[in-house]
Each structure stands twice: as structure tokens, then as C-alpha cells.
VEXDO-207420 format. One line per field, with one value per residue (C-alpha): x, y, z. Coordinates in Angstrom, 1 decimal. Each point is the difference from the previous one (the first is absolute). Layout:
BEGIN
xx = [X/...];
yy = [Y/...];
zz = [Z/...];
# end
This chain:
BEGIN
xx = [99.2/-3.7/-0.1/2.6/-2.3/-2.9/1.5/1.2/-3.5/-1.6/2.9/-1.1/-3.8/0.1/2.9/1.1/-3.4/-1.9/3.1/-0.3/-3.6/1.1/2.3/-1.6/2.6/-1.3/-3.5/0.3/2.2/-2.0/-3.1/1.4/0.8/-3.6/-1.4/2.3/-1.1/-3.4/0.2/2.0/-2.2/-3.2/1.4/0.7/-1.6/-1.8/-1.9/-3.8/-0.6/2.1/-1.9/-3.4/1.0/1.1/-3.7/-1.7/1.2/-0.8/1.1/-2.6/-1.8/0.2/2.6/-2.4/3.3/4.1/2.6/3.5/3.2/1.9/3.1/2.3/-0.6/1.4/-1.8/0.3/-1.9/-1.7/-0.8/3.1/1.8/-2.1/0.7/3.5/0.3/-2.1/2.3/3.0/-1.3/-0.3/3.1/1.5/0.9/-1.7/2.4/0.3/3.0/1.8/-0.6/3.5/-1.9/-2.4/2.8/2.2/-3.0/-0.6/3.7/0.3/-3.2/1.9/3.4/-2.3/-1.9/3.6/1.8/-2.5/-0.3/3.8/-0.7/-3.0/2.0/2.1/-2.0/-3.5/0.2/-2.3/-1.1/-3.8/1.7/2.0/-2.9/-2.8/3.3/-0.3/-3.5/-0.1/1.9/-1.8/-4.0/-1.3/3.2/1.5/-1.4/1.2/0.9/2.1/2.0/0.1/1.6/2.4/1.2/0.4/1.5/4.1/0.8/-2.4/2.8/0.5/-3.1/-0.9/3.4/-1.5/-3.5/1.3/1.9/-3.0/-1.7/2.5/-0.3/-3.9/-0.7/3.1/-1.4/-3.5/-3.1/-2.7/-2.9/-2.5/-3.3/-3.1/-0.5/2.0/2.3/-2.4/0.8/3.8/2.7/-0.9/3.2/2.2/0.1/3.1/1.6/1.7/2.1/2.2/3.5/1.1/0.4/-0.5/-3.0/-0.2/-2.9/-0.5/-2.6/-1.2/-2.5/-3.7/0.6/3.3/-1.5/-0.3/-3.6/-1.1/-1.3/3.0/2.2/-0.3/1.0/2.6/1.9/-0.7/1.7/2.8/0.4/0.4/2.3/2.7/2.3/-2.0/-0.4/-2.0/-3.6/0.2/-3.3/-2.0/0.8/0.6/-3.9/-0.7/2.4/-0.1/-3.9/0.2/3.0/-1.7/-1.5/-0.5/2.9/-0.4/-2.6/-2.0/0.7/-2.8/1.3/3.0/-1.8/-2.1/2.9/1.3/-3.3/-0.3/3.5/-0.6/-3.3/2.1/2.9/-2.5/-0.7/-3.3/-1.4/-0.7/-2.4/0.3/-2.1/0.6/-0.8/-3.3/-1.0/-3.9/-0.3/-3.7/-2.1/-3.4/-3.0/2.5/-0.6/2.5/2.5/1.8/3.3/-1.4/-1.1/3.6/1.5/-1.4/0.2/3.6/0.0/-2.0/2.8/3.1/-2.2/2.1/-0.7/-0.5/3.1/0.6/4.0/0.1/-2.6/1.9/3.8/-1.5/-1.1/3.2/1.8/-1.6/-0.2/4.3/-0.3/-1.9/2.5/2.5/-1.1/-1.1/3.4/2.0/-2.4/0.7/4.0/1.3/-0.6/-0.8/2.2/-2.9/-3.1/-3.2/-2.6/-3.7/-1.4/2.8/-0.1/-3.9/0.8/2.5/-1.9/-3.2/1.6/2.4/-3.8/-1.6/2.7/0.0/-3.6/-0.5/2.7/-2.1/-3.5/0.7/2.9/-3.0/-0.5/1.8/2.0/1.9/3.2/-0.7/1.6/-2.9/1.7/0.2/-3.4/1.0/2.0/2.8/1.4/-2.6/0.8/3.7/0.1/-2.9/2.6/3.0/-1.8/-2.1/3.2/3.2/1.4/1.7/-3.2/-1.3/2.7/-0.1/-4.2/0.7/2.3/-2.3/-3.5/-0.1/1.7/-2.7/-2.4/2.1/0.6/-3.8/-0.7/-1.1/2.8/1.7/3.2/-0.1/-2.6/2.8/2.7/-2.7/-1.1/4.1/1.2/-3.0/0.2/3.9/-0.3/-2.6/1.3/3.1/-2.0/-0.9/4.2/-0.1/-3.9/-1.4/-2.2/-3.7/0.9/3.0/-2.6/-1.1/3.8/0.4/-3.1/1.7/2.8/-1.7/-2.0/3.3/1.1/-3.1/0.1/3.8/-0.8/-3.4/2.0/2.3/-2.7/-1.8/3.2/0.4/-3.0/0.2/-3.3/-1.8/0.5/-3.7/0.4/2.9/-2.3/-2.2/2.1/2.3/-2.6/-1.7/3.8/0.6/-3.7/1.3/2.9/-1.9/-3.0/2.3/1.3/-3.3/-1.5/2.8/-1.1/-3.3/0.5/3.9/-2.1/-2.6/2.5/2.2/-2.4/-1.1/4.0/0.9/2.9/2.9/-0.1/2.8/-3.5/-2.1/3.7/0.4/-3.8/0.8/3.0/-2.5/0.8/-3.6/-1.1/-2.9/2.1/3.6/-1.8/-1.6/3.3/1.6/-2.4/-0.3/3.3/2.7/3.1/-1.1/-0.8/3.2/2.1/-1.9/0.7/3.8/0.2/-1.9/2.8/2.7/-2.0/-0.9/3.7/2.1/-2.9/1.0/3.9/-0.8/-2.8/-2.6/-3.6/0.4/-4.0/-1.0/3.1/-1.2/-4.2/1.1/2.0/-3.1/-2.2/2.6/-0.8/-3.6/-0.6/1.2/-2.9/-2.0/2.9/2.1/0.7/2.6/2.4/2.7/-0.5/-3.3/1.1/0.6/0.9/-2.1/1.2/-3.3/2.7/2.1/-3.4/-0.2/1.2/2.7/-2.2/-3.4/2.0/1.4/-3.3/-1.5/3.3/-0.5/-3.8/0.7/1.2/-3.7/-2.0/2.0/-0.5/-4.0/-0.1/1.4/-1.9/-3.3/1.0/0.6/3.6/1.8/1.4/3.9/-0.5/-1.6/3.0/2.2/-1.9/0.1/3.5/1.6/1.1/0.8/-0.1/2.3/0.0/-0.5/3.1/-0.4/-2.9/0.9/3.5/-2.6/-1.4/3.2/1.2/-2.8/0.5/3.6/0.8/-0.3/-1.3/-1.7/-3.9/-0.4/-1.0/1.4/-2.7/-2.0/1.6/0.2/-1.5/-2.9/1.2/2.3/3.8/-1.1/-0.2/0.4/2.8/-2.7/-1.3/3.7/1.0/-2.9/1.2/3.1/-0.8/-2.5/2.3/3.0/-2.4/-1.2/3.4/2.1/-2.5/2.0/3.4/1.8/0.4/0.3/2.4/0.0/3.4/-2.7/-2.6/1.6/2.5/-4.0/-2.2/2.7/-0.2/-3.6/-0.1/2.7/-2.2/-3.1/2.4/1.5/-3.6/-1.2/-2.6/0.5/1.3/-3.4/0.0/2.6/2.2/3.4/2.6/1.4/-3.8/0.0/2.3/-0.7/-3.1/2.4/1.4/-3.6/-0.9/3.1/-0.3/-4.2/0.6/3.2/-1.5/-2.8/1.7/2.9/-2.8/-1.0/1.5/2.0/-1.0/3.4/0.7/-0.1/1.0/2.6/-0.5/-4.0/0.2/2.4/-2.5/-2.7/2.3/-0.3/-2.8/-1.0/2.3/-1.7/-3.1/1.1/1.3/-3.3/-1.5/2.2/-1.0/-3.9/1.0/1.2/-2.2/-3.1];
yy = [96.0/-0.2/-4.0/0.8/3.1/-2.2/-3.2/2.7/1.6/-3.9/-1.0/3.5/-0.9/-4.1/-0.4/3.4/1.4/-3.4/-0.1/3.1/-0.9/-3.0/1.4/0.7/2.3/2.2/-0.2/1.5/3.2/0.4/-0.4/2.8/2.5/-0.7/0.8/3.4/0.9/-0.5/2.3/2.4/0.6/0.0/2.4/2.5/3.5/2.0/2.8/-0.3/3.4/-1.3/-3.3/1.8/1.7/-2.6/-1.4/3.1/0.6/-2.3/-0.1/1.7/1.7/4.2/0.8/1.7/2.1/0.1/-2.1/1.6/-2.0/1.0/-0.7/-1.2/-3.8/-2.0/-2.0/-3.1/1.2/-3.3/1.1/1.1/-2.9/-2.1/2.1/0.0/-3.9/-0.6/2.0/-1.3/-3.8/1.2/1.0/-3.9/-2.0/-3.7/-2.7/-3.1/-2.7/-1.4/-4.0/-2.2/-3.4/1.0/1.6/-3.1/-2.4/2.1/0.0/-4.1/-0.5/1.5/-1.7/-3.6/1.3/0.9/-2.9/-2.3/2.3/-0.5/-3.3/-0.6/2.1/-3.1/-2.8/0.9/-1.1/3.1/2.9/-1.4/-2.3/2.9/1.5/-2.6/-1.1/3.5/0.2/-3.2/1.5/3.3/-0.2/2.8/2.5/-0.4/0.5/-2.9/2.8/1.9/-3.3/-0.8/3.6/-0.6/-3.3/1.0/3.2/-0.8/2.3/-1.8/-0.5/3.8/0.8/-2.0/1.7/3.7/-1.1/-1.2/3.1/2.0/-2.1/0.9/3.1/0.7/-2.1/1.7/3.6/-1.7/-1.0/1.9/-1.2/2.8/-0.2/1.4/2.1/0.4/2.7/2.8/1.8/-0.4/1.7/0.1/1.1/-2.3/-3.7/-1.5/-3.1/-2.4/-2.9/-2.2/-1.2/-2.6/1.9/3.5/1.6/2.7/2.5/2.8/1.9/-0.4/2.2/-1.6/0.8/-2.0/-3.0/-3.1/-1.9/-3.2/1.9/1.5/-3.2/-0.2/4.1/-0.6/-2.9/2.3/2.7/-2.0/-1.2/3.7/1.0/-3.1/-1.7/-3.6/-2.4/1.7/-1.2/-1.0/1.9/-2.3/-2.8/2.0/0.4/-3.0/-2.2/2.5/0.4/-2.9/1.0/4.0/-0.4/2.4/0.0/3.3/0.0/2.5/-0.2/1.1/-0.9/2.1/2.9/0.1/-0.1/3.4/1.3/-0.6/1.1/3.3/0.2/-0.4/2.5/2.8/2.6/1.6/3.3/2.2/2.7/2.4/1.9/3.1/1.7/1.5/-1.4/-0.2/-3.9/0.4/3.2/0.5/-0.5/-2.1/-3.7/-1.9/-2.0/-3.2/2.3/2.4/-3.1/-1.9/3.1/-0.1/-3.6/0.8/2.9/-2.3/-2.7/2.6/0.7/-0.2/-3.8/-1.1/0.9/-2.9/0.1/0.1/-2.6/-2.2/0.8/-1.0/-3.4/-0.7/0.9/-2.6/-2.3/0.2/-0.2/-3.4/-1.3/0.9/-1.5/-3.6/0.1/0.5/-1.4/-3.1/-2.1/3.2/1.4/-2.6/-2.6/-2.5/0.6/0.5/-1.8/0.7/0.6/2.2/1.9/0.5/1.7/2.7/0.9/0.1/2.1/2.2/0.8/0.7/2.5/2.0/-0.2/1.0/3.4/0.6/0.0/2.2/2.3/3.0/0.5/2.7/-0.2/3.4/-0.3/-4.3/-2.3/-1.9/-3.3/0.1/-0.8/-3.0/-2.6/-0.8/-2.0/-2.7/-0.8/-0.8/-1.6/-2.1/-1.2/0.2/-2.4/-2.5/0.2/2.1/3.2/0.4/0.5/1.4/3.1/-0.4/0.7/3.0/1.6/-0.5/0.1/3.5/0.7/-0.8/2.0/3.0/-0.2/-0.7/3.6/-1.6/1.1/3.4/0.0/-0.4/-2.6/-1.8/0.2/-1.1/-3.0/-0.7/-0.2/-1.5/-2.8/-0.5/-0.2/-2.4/-2.8/0.0/0.4/-3.4/-1.3/-3.2/0.6/-3.3/0.7/2.0/2.5/0.7/1.2/2.6/1.1/0.8/1.7/2.5/0.4/0.9/2.3/1.3/0.6/2.2/2.3/1.0/-0.3/2.3/2.5/0.6/0.1/2.6/2.0/-0.3/1.5/2.8/-1.1/1.7/-1.1/-1.1/-2.6/-2.1/-1.7/-1.3/-1.1/-2.2/-1.4/-1.0/-1.0/-2.2/-1.4/-1.2/-2.3/-1.4/-0.6/-1.9/-2.3/-0.9/-0.7/-2.5/-2.2/-0.2/-0.6/-2.4/-3.1/-0.3/1.3/-2.9/-2.8/1.3/0.2/-2.9/2.0/-0.7/2.5/0.6/0.8/-3.7/-2.0/1.0/-1.3/-3.0/-0.6/-0.8/-3.6/-0.3/-0.1/-2.6/-1.5/-0.4/-0.9/-3.0/-0.7/-0.6/-2.1/-2.3/0.4/1.4/-1.1/2.1/3.0/-0.4/-0.2/3.6/1.9/-1.1/1.0/3.1/0.9/-0.7/1.5/3.0/0.8/-0.7/2.6/2.6/-0.3/0.1/2.9/-1.9/-0.3/-1.7/-0.3/-1.1/-3.2/-0.6/-0.3/-1.9/-2.6/-0.5/-0.3/-1.8/-4.1/0.4/-2.3/-3.2/0.3/-2.2/-2.7/0.7/-3.4/-0.5/3.0/-1.1/3.0/-1.2/-3.8/-1.9/-3.6/-1.0/1.1/-1.0/1.2/-3.4/-2.2/2.5/-0.3/3.4/1.3/0.5/0.7/2.9/1.2/0.3/1.8/3.1/-0.5/2.5/3.0/-0.2/-0.4/2.9/2.3/-0.9/0.4/3.5/1.0/-1.0/1.6/3.1/0.6/2.9/-1.1/0.7/-3.0/-2.3/0.0/-0.5/-3.3/-0.9/0.3/-1.2/-3.0/1.7/-3.0/-2.5/-3.6/-1.2/-2.7/-2.5/-1.6/0.5/-1.7/-2.3/-0.8/-0.4/-2.7/-1.7/-0.2/-1.1/2.9/-1.9/1.7/1.5/1.2/2.7/3.0/3.0/2.2/-2.2/1.1/3.3/2.8/1.8/3.5/2.4/1.4/3.0/3.2/2.3/0.4/-0.9/-3.2/-1.4/0.9/-1.7/-3.2/0.3/0.5/-3.3/-2.1/0.6/-0.1/-3.6/-1.0/1.2/-1.9/-3.2/1.1/-2.1/2.7/3.0/2.8/3.1/-1.5/-3.0/2.2/2.8/-2.7/-1.4/2.8/0.6/-2.9/0.3/3.2/-0.8/-3.0/2.7/1.9/-2.2/-1.7/3.3/0.5/3.7/1.5/2.1/1.0/2.8/-1.3/1.1/-1.8/2.2/0.0/-3.8/0.0/2.6/-2.6/-3.1/2.3/0.7/-3.6/-1.5/3.1/-0.9/-4.0/0.0/2.1/-2.4/-3.4/1.7/0.2/-3.8/-1.8/-3.5/-2.9/-1.7/-3.2/-3.3/-3.1/0.8/-2.8/0.5/3.8/-1.3/-2.4/2.8/3.0/-2.7/-0.4/3.6/0.9/-2.0/0.8/3.8/-0.6/-1.6/3.4/2.3/-1.2/-0.6/4.0/1.9/-2.3/1.5];
zz = [69.5/-0.1/1.4/2.2/1.8/-0.4/1.9/2.9/0.6/0.1/2.6/1.6/-0.2/0.7/1.9/2.5/0.6/1.2/2.0/1.9/0.6/1.7/2.0/3.3/1.1/-3.2/0.3/3.7/-1.4/-2.2/2.4/2.0/-2.9/-1.2/3.2/0.8/-3.7/0.7/3.4/-2.1/-2.4/2.3/1.7/-2.2/1.1/-2.9/0.0/0.9/-2.3/-2.9/-0.2/0.3/-3.0/-2.2/0.8/-0.3/-3.7/-3.2/-3.5/-2.3/2.4/1.4/2.5/3.3/1.1/-1.0/1.0/0.5/0.2/3.5/-1.2/-2.6/-1.6/-2.9/-1.9/-2.6/-3.1/-1.1/-3.5/-0.5/1.3/-2.2/-3.0/0.6/0.6/-3.9/-1.6/1.7/-1.1/-3.1/-0.8/1.5/-3.4/0.0/0.7/-2.1/0.0/-2.4/0.3/-0.6/0.1/-2.7/-2.1/1.0/-1.2/-3.8/0.0/0.4/-2.3/-2.9/0.6/-0.1/-3.4/-1.6/1.7/-2.2/-3.3/-0.5/0.6/-2.2/-2.5/-0.8/0.7/-1.7/-3.6/-1.5/1.1/0.8/2.2/1.6/1.0/1.2/2.3/1.6/0.3/1.8/2.3/0.2/-1.1/-1.7/1.2/-3.6/-3.5/-2.8/-2.9/3.0/0.8/-3.4/-1.0/2.8/-0.9/-3.6/0.4/-0.4/3.3/2.5/2.7/0.1/0.0/2.9/2.0/-0.5/0.6/3.4/0.6/-1.1/3.2/2.7/-0.6/0.0/3.0/1.5/-0.5/1.0/-0.8/2.2/1.6/0.3/2.1/-1.4/3.3/3.9/-1.8/-0.4/3.3/-0.9/-2.1/-3.6/-1.3/1.4/1.5/2.1/-1.0/2.4/-1.0/2.4/-1.4/2.4/3.4/-1.3/-1.0/-2.6/0.0/-3.2/-1.4/-3.2/-2.2/-0.9/-3.3/-0.2/1.1/-2.3/0.6/-1.4/-2.3/-0.9/-0.2/-3.7/-1.0/2.7/-2.3/-2.9/1.6/1.7/-4.0/-1.6/2.7/0.2/-2.8/-1.0/-2.8/-2.5/-0.3/3.3/0.5/-1.7/2.4/3.6/1.2/-1.1/1.5/2.9/1.1/2.1/2.4/-0.5/3.6/3.2/2.2/1.9/2.5/2.6/3.4/1.9/3.8/-0.9/-1.7/3.1/2.6/-2.0/0.6/3.7/0.4/-1.7/2.6/2.9/-0.8/-1.7/2.4/0.9/-1.1/2.7/0.5/2.8/2.3/1.4/3.4/-0.3/-2.8/-1.1/-0.4/-0.2/-0.8/1.6/-2.6/-2.9/-0.5/1.4/-2.3/0.3/-0.1/3.1/2.1/-1.4/2.2/2.8/0.8/-0.5/2.3/2.7/0.0/0.6/3.4/3.2/1.5/-3.5/-1.3/-3.2/-0.6/3.9/0.8/-3.0/1.4/3.5/-1.3/-2.0/3.4/1.5/-2.4/-0.2/4.0/0.4/-3.0/2.4/2.7/-1.6/-1.1/3.0/2.5/0.1/-0.1/-1.7/4.2/2.6/-2.3/-0.4/-2.4/1.6/0.7/-2.2/3.5/0.9/-3.5/1.0/2.9/-1.0/-3.2/2.2/2.2/-2.5/-2.0/3.5/1.0/-3.7/-0.3/3.6/-0.3/-3.3/1.8/3.2/-2.3/-0.4/3.6/1.6/3.3/0.8/1.5/-0.3/-2.4/-1.5/0.2/4.0/-1.3/-1.6/2.3/-2.0/2.5/0.5/-3.6/0.4/3.5/-1.6/-2.5/1.9/1.8/-2.1/-2.9/0.5/1.4/-3.0/-1.8/2.3/-0.4/-3.6/0.2/2.2/-2.8/-3.0/1.6/1.1/-3.2/-2.0/2.7/-0.9/-3.9/-0.1/1.6/3.6/2.2/-0.6/1.5/3.8/-0.5/-2.2/3.0/2.8/-1.8/-0.9/3.6/1.5/-2.3/0.0/3.5/0.6/-3.0/2.7/3.4/0.3/-0.2/2.1/1.3/1.5/2.2/-0.7/2.5/-2.9/-1.9/2.9/0.4/-3.9/-0.1/3.1/-2.1/-3.1/1.9/1.0/-3.5/-1.2/3.0/-1.1/-3.8/0.5/2.4/-2.7/-3.1/2.5/0.5/-3.3/-0.8/2.0/2.0/1.9/4.3/0.1/-2.8/1.5/3.0/-2.3/-2.8/2.7/1.2/-3.2/-1.2/3.3/-0.4/-3.3/1.0/3.7/-2.5/-2.3/2.5/1.4/-3.4/-0.3/2.9/-1.4/-4.2/1.2/1.2/-3.5/-2.2/1.1/-0.1/-3.7/-1.1/1.9/1.0/2.6/1.4/3.1/2.3/-1.8/0.6/3.5/0.7/-1.7/1.9/2.9/1.0/1.7/-3.7/-0.4/-2.5/2.1/2.6/-2.0/-1.1/3.2/1.2/-3.5/-0.8/3.1/-1.8/-2.9/2.0/2.0/-3.1/-1.2/2.6/0.1/-4.1/0.7/2.7/-2.3/-3.1/2.2/1.0/-3.0/-2.0/2.6/-0.8/-3.7/0.3/-1.3/1.5/3.2/0.9/-3.4/0.5/3.6/-1.6/-3.0/2.3/2.4/-2.7/-2.4/1.0/0.3/-2.4/2.3/2.6/-2.1/0.0/2.5/1.4/-3.6/0.7/2.1/2.8/0.9/0.0/3.1/-0.3/-3.4/-3.0/-2.9/-2.7/1.0/-1.6/-3.1/-3.2/-0.8/-2.4/2.3/2.9/-2.2/-1.2/3.3/0.8/-2.2/0.1/3.0/-1.8/-2.4/2.9/2.0/-3.3/0.2/3.8/0.1/-2.8/1.7/2.8/-1.9/0.2/-1.5/-3.2/1.3/2.9/-3.0/-1.9/2.4/1.5/-4.4/0.3/2.8/-1.8/-3.1/-2.9/1.7/0.1/2.7/-0.1/3.5/-2.0/-3.8/1.4/1.8/-3.8/-1.6/2.3/-0.5/-3.1/0.1/-1.9/-3.0/-2.7/1.8/-0.7/3.2/-1.3/2.2/-0.5/2.2/2.4/-0.2/1.6/-1.8/0.8/-1.6/1.1/2.7/-1.9/3.4/2.4/2.8/-1.4/-0.9/3.9/1.0/-2.2/1.2/3.4/-0.6/-1.6/3.2/2.7/-0.7/-1.4/3.2/2.2/-1.4/1.0/2.9/3.0/-2.2/1.0/-1.9/-2.5/-0.9/-0.7/-2.3/-1.7/-0.2/-1.5/-2.2/-1.8/-0.5/-0.7/-2.5/-1.8/-0.2/-2.2/-2.1/-0.4/-1.3/2.4/1.0/-2.9/-0.3/3.2/-0.5/2.9/0.1/0.7/3.2/0.7/0.5/1.5/2.2/0.2/1.1/3.1/1.4/-0.4/1.9/2.8/0.7/-0.4/2.1/2.9/-0.3/0.0/2.5/2.8/-0.2/3.6/-1.6/2.9/1.4/-1.5/2.2/-1.6/-2.7/-2.7/0.2/-0.4/-2.9/-1.6/0.2/-1.4/-3.4/-0.1/0.6/-2.7/-2.6/1.0/-0.3/-3.9/-0.9/1.5/-1.3/-3.5/0.8/1.6/-3.5/-2.1/1.8];
# end
């Protein structure tokens, strides 16, 4: 039992606790809690007169005035509590543990002795030889005289058997090892013996007078002989023969005893002493005692604003509140884990909100809720824009509750803050421009006017309070919207967040990186625009983030800018891959993913966009060059490693990333279709998507089969409309046109594979 408990404690402090310290989410919320803790403790108001009283009086000096208790209090009598603990400790018995291992070793050693003795009974020619043989095996443990007597006894076998029986009985009862010190403060009458038999643990209380120690072992043997039916003359041999085997096998357990004492201390109730109202704590002209000062300190600690039980309950509530926020603020609310920077933001805003409410709770505003002074809407709007509206809604419900239970908000303040937060959390639905933030501020202001009017009517506020209260309520909402305008841009870049506002800015085709892409790789630029149209249409149909998909499509191939001529959409007549080994060609093709991620990070693009760039090919194989390499190897004893032809990314982890992958593949491959129409395009795209599903490239994207069908229809609709607008010129020479079509079909098949590979 003790070893298991030690193992658990060791694991707790060597594995679990360090792991928690390395968890940035835990550290962020722990920091938020500690910040609020400091603010709450420092903001406690104590009576200045009582504080001066504590400094005025001193133990051992004569009091210059009387001091009377103004109300009833109950304090702990520390001296009486100490005496109670000491008394209870003296009733706890020392814990001893029976050692099965030591007992087994002693019995095995006796059995070995008995076996040798019986052997030498028959083999030894004389008593002297018998004694010498045994003494050589057990040097210094037996006298030759006793062994010679045993050899010559007619009942020597019975003597050995009876000695073994007595040894078992004595060891079973236990020979105790009593420490010289350490038991003085424990029960002096009884001890507790613990035995472990297989999986069962036995405990019993034994009086000290009934135990056997090493010094009493011989007397215990005599007692067993006297009380039993043993062979005559056994007392002559028993103690001499058993002496080497009568060793201590019950030992004191200080750890278990200490745990019993700790449990007693934990469960003991302190002795309380009541101080009644009007009692004269300190009397003028008398020497101040330590007891008088204890009562004075206890009285000061119960003053309003410094109520220790109340303060402690507030801290416990905050601890639970922040623990719940930490537990639910990630994937359980918004279907993904928060990044470290997002966790810091949420924890910081929560700490500032609670601490701010504590700091202003003493502001007395007649007929107006204190929460009007706190920009609840600002906190929720920032969370909604930068992270997710559902997380903002959770904060809107929990943070005002935290302020309410810490005593910062009364009921009107709590109601006002709840309404403000909930409206703010969803006031930015579908917001795409900065002007939408101003509109959201006006919506919040309108909600504030409604709830403030309700609160004023509920409080029967005088008519003169309406104008002032309604003005500050509306100002709170409008100011929150304006503050978001100023704070959003730096927070977007600090968190590297893919907000709708930032994505719209990144979708500007006049951005320098996109203009450069248009200049150095016009084919890739045109391809990216078409992929963006496909991805946006598909994401709109399945309810995914269409703006993120469009921006991701714009930037997904920026890694091709360094080597544009190696990609088919930028080639005219010359294809450098015709003169390159397939492995080198594949290396150049696959490198554009890594280069694109590096450029995206240099540009400071949001992580969601970078993920699309990294995942738009997944970890699929560049089949064109892989097949070419296999053909060059004649498909005999192939030495081509498929991993050399595989893209370095991972399969898409989001719907938007998967849609961009499919749009990229569909747009590139559809260009190879001869005389494309809706039927050809639909059949082709269905095969492309099915291949991606078969090769596991969509298994982590959370796309359903019904959504894949919707995506397919969206692609067909856009591509069919695009190719339908093209004009077919009339044929002039039928034979020449047929030859030309054959050539185009061959080239199209080649480009089809290349496009799918890229």
C-alpha cells in the first residue's frame, strides 16, 4: 500500500506537474487567475481606525485606552487547538508491519538446517563428526555439546520436528524490533500490527505487554513448550537450536504512522472561542497580553471589505471559473484548439474584465448599473472577430457571472452586462467591412438603451436619472464599436488571425505579390484566379468560409514564381522537363509547395492561408514523372522510390483547404479536355474527386459525401459557364483539321497527367 502511494505521488510530481507547467494554456489561465487574485487582495478595504489600533497596542505594554468589540465574532483558540491535537496524537498507536519476506527467509534457513541434520544423522560415524559437519555449515551458531547431545538422543527426529513447529509459532506471533526513540509521543499502551496475506490486509491492535522482542524470544520458546504437548526433554535443546533463527520480523513503519497523524490533524475540528459584542477586549491601564492581541487581530480580519471567508470564496469561484473557461474555450466550443496567442488573448481579456470590475465596484452611481462603466461589448466583439462568435457568447455568459459572484456587479449590473455581451457576440454576423463595426456599435447602443430603460423602470428611478443613464448606456455601445476599429488591426497582426476584414484586404489583386505573380508567371496567375472562383463558389454552397478559400487560392501557387518556366501553364513551345531526369523534374515541381509556404510566412499571411498553401497537393504522388521513371527502368527490378515523387505536404485538415485542392486539380485538368462541355466536365471532375477520395487525400478534411457532390456541381457550373463562352471557329480544311485534332488530343492527354500531377 505504501509503495503504491509513493509511486502515485512520484508520478504526480515528476510527470503530471511538470507537464502542466509546460502547457502554455495552463500557464496563461494561471497567470490570469493570479492577476485577479492580486487585484482582489489589494482592493480589500480595511478600517483605518482598526489598523491604527493594531499598531497602537503592543504585547507587554500598558494600554492607553479601552477597546470594545462592536459585534460578535468567533475565533480559533490556537492554544486549545494545539492541546487537542497533542492529546489526540497520544492516542494514535505506533504502526508496525509484519515482514513476510524476513519470516520466509528464517523458515527456509531452518528447513535447510533440519535437512542437513537429518542427513548427517545417517552419514556421520560419530557425534564428533556430526557436530563438526553442522558447525562447518553454520559456523559460530551452535555449540558442539548441544549438537553431540542431539546426535545421541533417541528422540532426535521428534526434537527437530517440535523445534520447527515452535519456530513457526514464534515467528507467526512476531518478534518486534522496537526503536529506541520516536514512540514517545504515541500511544504507550497498544500498537497496531499490519499483516498482508496475498491481496488481503489485516490490522489488529496489540498491547505492548503481549509482544515479543528479541530479548524475550527465549522466554517465548519456553512458554510455547510449557503450554503445548511436546516430547520430553525438548527444553534442553529448543533454545540452543532455535537461537540462530529467532530474529526480528516485525518492524516499525514511521511513514504509515506519520500518515495516521496527518489524517488526524486534517480531520480534527479547531477549538473556537466566541467574542460577544460589547466585550472589553483591551482595558485601559492594564498590560496587553498575547491573548488580547489575538482577539484584536481576529476582530480586524472580520471587518467589511476584508472578510477572509468571503474573499476566499471569491477566489475559489474565480479558480473554478477560469478552470471552466480553460477547459471549454478550445475545441469543445469552436471545433478547433486555440493557438497560444489566442489563448493569451482570451485569458488576458478575462483577467482584465474581472479585475476591472473589482477596481470600480466601489464607485457609487445612483440608479445606474456599475457595468455601464465597463466595455463588455468591446471584449465580446474582439473575441467574436478574432476567434469565433460562439466563444464570444460563452464569455458573454461567464465573465459577468464572475463579476457578479465576486461582488463587483449587483443584479442590474449583471443583467446589463449579459445583454450587452450577448448582443455584441452576434452583432458582427457576416461583417466584411470596417463600416460594419460602426453599425454593430449602433446596434449595441440600441440594445443598451432598451435594457437600461428596463432597469430604470424596475428600480423606480426618478425621472431626472433617465437622461444621464441612457446617455452613458448608448455611449458605451458606440465607444465599444469605435475602440474595436482602433484595436482590431494591431491585434489581427499580433495574432496572425484570418479575420474577414484581413482576408478581404488580402484578396486585393493589386497586392504587390500578386502583381509580381501576374508579371513573372501569367499562366499561374490566371490559373489561381480561376481556382479562386471555383473554390469560392463551392464553399458558398457547402457553408464553408468562402473568403478564406478565395484568398488561399490566390496565394496557393506563389511558390512557382521562382521557376515559372517549369510549370505547364507558363510554357509555350519549350518544356525543360523533356531534357531532365524524372526525379529532378519531380524535385522542381514539388519544391513550389515549400517555397510557397516560406514566401507566405515572409509576407505574414494568416496561418489558415499558409495551411492551404502547404496542403493544396496533400501528400499525393506526381504520377507523370513517377510513371516516366518506371518506364525508364523498364519496370524490371524497379529501383524507383515513390517517396521521391511525393509532395511534402499533409492531406487537407479543413474544408476550405480541401476545396482549394479539388479546385486546383479540376481547373488544371479540365484545360486538357478537347471541346469541353457540361457532360464531359462533370464526368471528368467526378473521376478526379473519386481518385482523391480513394487515395485518402480527403480523409482528414471533414467533408461529407453529400458536400463532395455539392462541390462537384459547383465546379461543373462554373467551368461549364467559362468554357461555354468560347467561340469555335469554322473548319476550313477537314483533313488538316482532323490531323490537327489528333495532335491536340495527344498533347491534351499529356497535359492532363501533368496538370493532375502538379
